[in-house]
C-alpha positions in Angstrom: -91.3 71.4 66.9 -88.3 69.7 65.2 -85.9 72.2 66.9 -86.4 70.8 70.1 -86.4 67.3 69.3 -83.4 64.8 69.9 -81.3 63.7 66.4 -81.2 60.1 67.7 -85.1 60.3 67.9 -85.1 61.1 64.1 -85.0 58.7 61.2 -83.3 60.3 57.8 -85.1 59.8 54.8 -83.9 61.5 50.9 -84.8 61.9 47.3 -84.5 63.8 44.5 -87.6 65.2 44.5 -90.1 65.8 47.6 -93.9 67.2 47.4 -95.7 68.1 50.4 -99.6 68.2 50.0 -101.9 64.8 49.0 -104.4 67.2 47.0 -104.7 67.4 43.1 -102.1 69.4 42.6 -99.3 67.2 44.7 -100.5 64.0 43.3 -100.7 65.8 39.9 -96.8 66.6 40.4 -96.0 63.3 41.9 -97.5 61.4 39.3 -96.3 63.8 36.2 -92.7 63.4 38.0 -92.8 59.7 37.9 -93.2 60.2 34.0 -90.9 62.5 33.9 -87.9 61.0 35.5 -88.4 57.6 35.9 -85.2 56.4 37.3 -85.0 59.5 40.0 -86.6 58.8 43.9 -90.3 60.7 44.5 -91.8 61.7 48.0 -95.3 62.9 48.9 -95.7 63.5 52.3 -99.5 63.8 52.9 -101.1 65.0 56.4 -104.1 62.8 55.7 -103.9 59.1 54.9 -105.8 59.8 52.3 -104.9 61.4 48.7 -106.9 63.0 45.9 -106.5 61.5 42.5 -108.3 63.0 39.1 -110.1 60.0 37.5 -112.2 59.7 34.0 -110.6 62.7 32.4 -112.4 63.7 29.3 -110.4 66.0 27.3 -113.4 68.2 25.7 -111.3 70.6 23.5 -107.3 71.5 23.4 -107.4 73.1 26.9 -111.1 72.1 28.0 -110.7 69.0 30.4 -113.6 67.6 32.5 -112.9 65.0 35.4 -114.1 63.4 38.5 -111.3 63.6 42.0 -111.4 60.8 43.9 -110.2 60.1 47.1 -107.5 56.9 47.4 -105.5 55.5 50.1 -102.2 56.7 50.3 -100.6 53.4 48.7 -102.5 54.4 45.6 -99.8 55.9 44.8 -96.9 53.6 45.7 -98.8 50.9 43.5 -98.8 52.4 40.7 -95.5 54.0 40.7 -92.6 52.3 41.7 -90.4 55.4 42.1 -92.5 57.3 44.3 -93.0 56.7 48.1 -95.8 58.5 50.0 -95.2 59.2 53.7 -98.4 59.7 56.2 -97.0 63.1 58.5 -97.4 66.7 58.9 -94.9 69.4 58.1 -93.7 71.3 61.1 -90.4 72.9 59.3 -88.6 73.3 56.4 -85.0 74.3 56.6 -84.7 75.5 53.6 -80.6 75.8 53.3 -80.1 72.2 54.5 -82.4 71.3 52.2 -84.4 69.4 55.0 -88.2 68.5 56.0 -89.1 67.9 59.4 -91.7 66.2 60.3 -94.6 64.9 63.2 -93.3 61.8 63.0 -90.3 62.8 63.8 -88.7 62.3 60.3 -86.5 64.1 58.5 -87.1 64.0 54.6 -84.0 65.3 52.6 -84.5 67.3 48.9 -82.9 68.0 46.0 -86.0 70.0 44.7 -89.1 70.5 46.6 -92.5 71.3 45.4 -95.0 73.1 48.1 -98.7 71.7 47.3 -100.2 72.1 50.5 -103.3 73.8 49.3 -105.5 76.3 51.2 -107.7 76.6 54.1 -111.4 78.0 54.5 -111.8 82.0 55.4 -114.0 80.9 58.3 -116.0 83.8 59.8 -115.7 83.3 63.5 -113.4 81.3 65.5 -117.1 80.1 66.9 -116.4 76.3 66.6 -119.1 75.1 68.5 -122.0 76.5 65.6 -119.5 77.6 62.6 -118.5 75.1 60.0 -116.2 75.8 57.5 -116.4 73.2 54.7 -113.3 72.1 52.8 -112.5 68.5 52.9 -114.0 65.1 53.4 -113.4 65.7 57.0 -115.5 68.5 57.7 -118.3 67.1 55.0 -118.6 64.1 57.3 -119.4 66.4 60.7 -121.8 68.6 58.4 -123.4 65.2 57.3 -124.1 64.6 61.1 -125.3 68.0 62.1 -127.5 68.5 59.3 -129.4 65.2 60.0 -131.1 66.9 62.8 -130.9 70.7 61.5 -134.2 72.8 61.3 -132.4 75.4 59.8 -129.4 76.3 58.4 -127.6 79.7 57.3 -125.0 79.2 54.7 -122.7 82.5 54.8 -120.6 83.0 51.3 -121.2 82.9 47.3 -118.6 80.4 45.9 -118.9 76.9 44.4 -119.2 75.2 47.5 -122.0 77.5 48.9 -123.9 77.0 45.6 -123.8 73.3 45.8 -124.8 73.4 49.0 -128.0 75.8 48.4 -128.8 73.8 45.6 -128.1 69.9 47.5 -129.9 70.2 50.9 -133.0 69.5 51.5 -135.6 68.6 54.0 -134.3 71.5 55.7 -134.6 75.6 55.6 -131.5 77.9 54.6 -130.9 81.3 55.0 -128.5 81.8 52.4 -126.4 84.9 53.0 -124.4 86.8 50.0 -122.3 90.1 49.9 -123.3 90.5 46.2 -126.4 91.9 44.5 -127.1 88.3 42.6 -126.0 84.6 43.5 -123.0 83.3 42.1 -121.5 86.1 41.4 -117.8 84.8 41.4 -118.8 82.6 38.3 -121.5 84.3 36.5 -123.4 87.8 36.1 -127.0 88.5 37.0 -128.3 87.2 34.0 -127.4 84.0 34.6 -128.3 83.7 38.3 -131.5 84.6 37.1 -131.7 81.7 34.8 -130.9 79.4 37.4 -133.6 80.9 39.7 -136.1 78.6 39.2 -133.5 75.4 39.8 -132.6 76.8 42.9 -136.4 77.0 44.5 -138.1 74.4 42.6 -135.5 71.9 41.9 -134.9 70.1 38.7 -137.4 70.4 35.9 -137.2 69.7 32.3 -138.9 72.8 30.6 -138.3 73.8 27.3 -139.1 77.4 25.8 -138.0 79.8 22.9 -134.8 81.4 22.6 -133.9 84.8 23.2 -131.3 86.8 22.5 -130.1 90.3 23.7 -127.4 92.8 24.3 -127.3 95.1 27.0 -124.9 97.8 28.6 -122.8 97.5 31.8 -123.7 98.5 35.4 -120.8 99.1 36.7 -117.5 96.9 36.2 -118.2 93.7 35.9 -114.9 92.5 37.5 -115.1 89.7 40.1 -113.6 89.2 43.2 -112.9 86.5 44.4 -104.0 72.6 58.9 -106.5 70.9 56.8 -107.2 67.9 54.1 -107.1 68.3 50.7 -109.9 70.3 49.0 -113.1 68.8 47.6 -113.1 67.9 43.8 -115.7 68.7 41.1 -119.4 67.3 41.7 -118.4 66.3 45.7 -122.3 66.6 46.7 -123.3 64.0 44.7 -122.0 61.2 46.9 -122.8 62.8 50.0 -126.4 62.5 52.1 -127.4 66.2 52.3 -130.9 65.7 54.2 -132.2 67.6 57.0 -134.5 66.9 59.9 -137.7 68.7 58.6 -140.0 67.0 55.8 -141.2 69.8 53.5 -140.5 71.2 49.8 -137.6 73.4 49.6 -137.9 76.5 51.4 -134.5 79.2 50.4 -134.9 82.7 51.8 -132.0 84.9 50.5 -130.4 88.2 51.9 -128.5 90.0 49.3 -125.6 92.5 49.8 -125.2 91.9 53.1 -122.1 90.5 55.7 -122.4 88.5 58.9 -121.9 91.3 61.7 -122.2 89.5 64.8 -123.1 85.9 66.0 -125.1 85.2 69.3 -125.5 82.2 71.5 -128.8 81.5 72.5 -128.2 82.8 75.9 -126.5 86.2 74.9 -129.0 86.6 72.0 -132.0 86.5 74.5 -130.0 88.6 77.4 -129.9 91.4 74.3 -133.5 91.1 73.9 -133.3 91.1 70.3 -136.0 90.5 67.8 -135.7 88.1 64.9 -136.4 88.8 61.1 -139.3 86.0 60.6 -139.7 84.0 63.9 -142.9 84.0 65.6 -142.4 84.0 69.7 -143.3 80.4 70.1 -139.6 79.3 68.2 -138.2 82.9 69.1 -136.1 80.9 71.9 -135.7 77.5 69.9 -132.6 78.8 68.2 -129.1 77.5 69.9 -127.7 80.5 67.8 -128.2 83.4 65.7 -126.7 85.9 63.1 -127.4 89.4 62.8 -126.3 90.6 59.2 -125.3 94.1 58.3 -128.5 94.7 57.1 -129.9 94.8 60.0 -131.8 91.3 59.6 -131.4 88.8 62.5 -132.3 84.9 61.6 -131.9 82.4 64.1 -130.2 78.5 63.0 -129.3 74.8 64.1 -125.6 75.7 63.0 -123.7 78.2 60.3 -121.8 77.2 57.3 -119.0 79.3 56.4 -118.2 79.1 52.8 -116.7 82.6 52.2 -113.5 81.6 50.6 -109.9 80.3 51.1 -106.8 81.6 51.6 -103.7 79.8 51.0 -102.0 77.3 53.7 -98.4 78.7 54.3 -98.8 79.0 58.2 -96.3 76.3 58.8 -93.6 78.4 56.8 -93.3 80.8 59.0 -89.4 80.8 59.5 -89.2 80.7 55.9 -88.2 83.8 54.0 -90.6 83.4 50.9 -91.9 85.8 49.1 -95.7 86.4 49.2 -98.1 88.1 47.0 -100.9 90.5 48.1 -103.5 87.5 48.1 -101.1 85.9 50.8 -100.3 83.0 48.5 -96.4 82.2 47.4 -95.0 84.2 44.8 -94.4 81.8 41.7 -92.3 82.6 38.1 -93.5 81.3 35.2 -91.6 77.8 35.9 -93.7 77.7 39.1 -90.4 78.1 41.2 -90.1 80.5 44.2 -87.7 83.0 45.2 -85.8 80.0 47.3 -83.3 77.6 45.6 -84.9 74.5 44.5 -88.3 75.4 46.0 -91.5 75.4 43.9 -95.0 75.5 44.7 -98.4 74.9 43.0 -102.0 74.9 43.2 -103.7 77.0 45.7 -101.0 77.7 47.5 -99.2 79.6 45.5 -99.7 83.3 43.4 -99.0 83.5 39.9 -96.5 86.2 39.8 -95.5 86.2 36.0 -96.9 88.3 33.0 -99.8 86.8 32.6 -101.8 85.7 29.2 -104.6 88.3 28.2 -106.8 85.6 28.6 -105.7 84.1 31.9 -106.2 84.6 35.4 -105.8 82.7 38.7 -108.6 81.6 40.5 -108.1 79.1 43.3 -109.6 75.9 41.5 -109.6 71.9 41.4 -109.0 72.4 37.8 -106.0 75.0 37.9 -104.5 73.1 40.8 -104.5 70.2 38.8 -102.7 71.8 35.6 -100.2 73.7 38.0 -99.0 70.4 39.8 -98.2 68.8 36.3 -96.9 71.7 34.8 -94.5 72.3 38.0 -93.2 68.9 37.6 -92.0 69.3 34.0 -90.3 72.5 35.4 -88.8 70.6 38.3 -87.2 67.9 35.7 -86.2 70.6 33.5 -84.5 72.2 36.2 -81.8 69.6 36.5 -80.1 71.0 34.0 -80.8 74.7 34.4 -83.1 74.4 31.5 -86.9 76.1 31.4 -90.1 74.7 30.1 -92.1 76.6 27.6 -95.3 77.6 29.7 -98.0 75.0 29.0 -101.0 76.5 26.5 -103.1 76.0 29.6 -102.2 79.4 31.1 -102.6 80.9 27.4 -107.1 80.9 27.9 -108.7 80.5 31.1 -110.9 77.3 30.8 -112.8 75.7 33.5 -115.7 73.2 33.3 -118.4 72.6 36.4 -121.8 72.1 37.1 -124.3 74.6 39.1 -127.9 73.7 40.2 -127.7 70.4 38.0 -126.7 72.1 34.7 -123.3 71.8 32.8 -120.9 75.1 33.2 -118.5 76.4 30.8 -116.5 79.4 31.7 -114.0 80.4 28.5 -111.1 83.6 28.8 -112.6 86.6 30.1 -116.0 85.7 31.2 -116.8 88.3 33.2 -115.1 90.7 31.8 -112.3 90.7 34.0 -109.3 92.8 33.1 -111.4 94.7 30.5 -112.7 97.6 32.4 -116.0 99.1 31.0 -115.1 99.3 27.8 -116.8 95.9 26.0 -120.5 95.0 25.0 -122.2 91.8 26.3 -124.5 89.6 24.1 -126.7 86.9 25.4 -129.0 83.9 24.4 -131.3 82.3 26.9 -134.0 79.6 26.8 -135.6 78.7 30.0 -134.4 75.7 31.6 -132.4 74.8 28.4 -129.2 77.4 27.8 -127.7 80.2 28.6 -124.9 81.5 26.5 -123.4 85.1 26.9 -119.9 86.3 25.1 -117.8 89.5 25.7 -117.0 91.3 22.7 -114.3 94.1 23.1 -113.5 95.9 19.4 -115.2 93.3 17.5 -113.4 90.3 19.2 -114.7 87.5 21.4 -113.1 88.3 25.1 -114.8 85.4 27.1 -117.9 83.4 27.4 -120.5 81.8 29.9 -122.2 78.3 28.6 -124.4 76.9 30.6 -126.8 73.9 29.5 -125.5 71.5 26.4 -124.6 74.2 24.0 -121.8 72.3 21.7 -120.1 75.8 21.6 -117.2 75.4 24.1 -114.7 74.3 21.1 -115.5 76.8 18.5 -115.4 79.7 20.9 -112.6 78.4 22.6 -110.5 79.1 19.2 -112.7 82.7 18.7 -111.3 83.6 21.6 -107.8 82.0 21.0 -107.2 83.1 17.6 -109.1 87.1 18.3 -110.9 86.9 15.1 -112.8 90.1 14.4 -116.5 89.0 14.2 -117.6 93.0 13.7 -119.4 92.1 10.5 -121.9 89.0 12.7 -122.6 91.3 15.4 -125.7 89.6 17.5 -125.7 86.9 14.9 -123.0 85.3 16.9 -125.4 83.9 18.5 -128.1 83.2 16.3 -129.3 79.9 16.8 -130.2 79.6 13.2 -126.7 80.1 11.9 -124.2 77.7 12.1 -121.6 79.7 13.6 -119.3 76.1 13.8 -119.3 76.4 10.3 -117.8 79.5 10.0 -114.5 79.1 12.5 -114.1 75.6 13.3 
C-alpha cells in the first residue's frame, strides 16, 4: 500500500484533470477533456498498457450511435492529444483530502479534478479458478480461446450479452446453456424475440424470408428486466476471436431454463458422491474434469465453465474513501456526474446515476452508456472549474442501444421491455421469420419503447414518436402495418 512506501521512493506528477481507467468511459472522458480544455494537463491512469478507443462512429439518428471498440497502445492518446499523458499502473489508494493518487509503480499523481472510470468486474459464480472462467476483458478472452481449443463441452452460465454472443459463435463444441429466465436473452428482449432468434441459435445463419405477421398480446406478469481487470470488451468482440472447440460436429446446444448453479464438483468429488449426470452414458460419465449441479436437479459434466452472470462496479480499491454507494454497488453520481467527495467525478460502469431520471431513460452497464457518460463527465468537469453546471445531455432523455445478436442488427429504444410501466401497457408485434422482428410498447396510446431486430429502417421514426409523446390511438395495430408507410406520417 502507498502508506508504507517511503516518501523518497515516490515520484510526483500533477495535472488539472486526472482520469482513472483505460476503458471506453475513461478514454472518452480524456479525449473530450482535451477538446474542452486544450491548455490544461490531462493524465489518464490505466492498469493495462492497452486502452479502448471508439472507432467508426456512425450517427444513426439524433440519439442513436453505433461504433466499434478497438484496443490501442497507451501511447495512442498521447500521439493524438498533445496535452494528455497516459500512466500505466494500478491505483492503490486515493487520498481525497490531499487530492493525491498513489500508484503501484511508486508514483503519486496530484489532481485538481478526478474522474473515476474503473468499470466493472464479472460476478463469477465460484472462486474455482481451475475450471470457472469469467469473461470480461481481452486477457480473459485469450485464456478462454486456449482452453476452448481442447474442449469437447462447455457450460455457459448467464443470459446477458456476452453469454448470447458466446453461445452463437462457439463452434465444434457441445454447449450447455444455463439461464435463470424463461427465455434466452431476457435482459434485452422478450419471449417473442427469443423465439425469433432460436432457429439461428440452433441451425446457424440462413437467408429465408416468410410472410409478415402482426399480433398483439397480453402480459404474463411484469416485463421488468432485472438486470482488478482490464477494460470491458466492446461490441462485436467475438468477430475477431477464434471460438472453435475440439470436436467436429454440427451445432449442439442444450438450454436449461429457469435454473442457477447449485454446486460445482471436480471429478474426484463427483465420483465419491456417486451422482448421476443428465445425459452422459457410462462410457463418458467419469471423463469430465468438472461437473455442475443445477437448481432444477440436473447435473452436467464439462471441460470448463464460463461464468457470464453480469458485473459489479469495480470499487474495491476505494475502501478507504467515504463515497456514497447505490444499492447496486455503484458510486452515486448526480446529473453532473459528481460524487459526494470534493472534486471527484465518476462515469461508466463504476457509477450509478442517482438523479431524477427521465421517464424513458434508465441505466444499463453497456459500452454505449459508458462512452456517453465519459464524454459528458468531461464537459461537467470543464464547466465545474467556474462552478457552473451543464445541461444534461440528450442521451439521458431516451434509452438507446445498438448491437448485434445471433447475426441480426438489434436496436433498443426507450422502455423496450416495459421497464417502469408495471403491467399497464400493451404490446404490438410484427414478425417475419428470419427477416425482422418489431415490437412496440404502448401506454395510453403513446409509444413508450421499441425493439427492432433486422434492417427495419424504423429507428429514427420510433425514436421521435417516443420522445415527442405523440398520441397514436387512432392508428391501433396499423402502427406496424407493413403496407402503411409510417415514416411519412411522423418524420
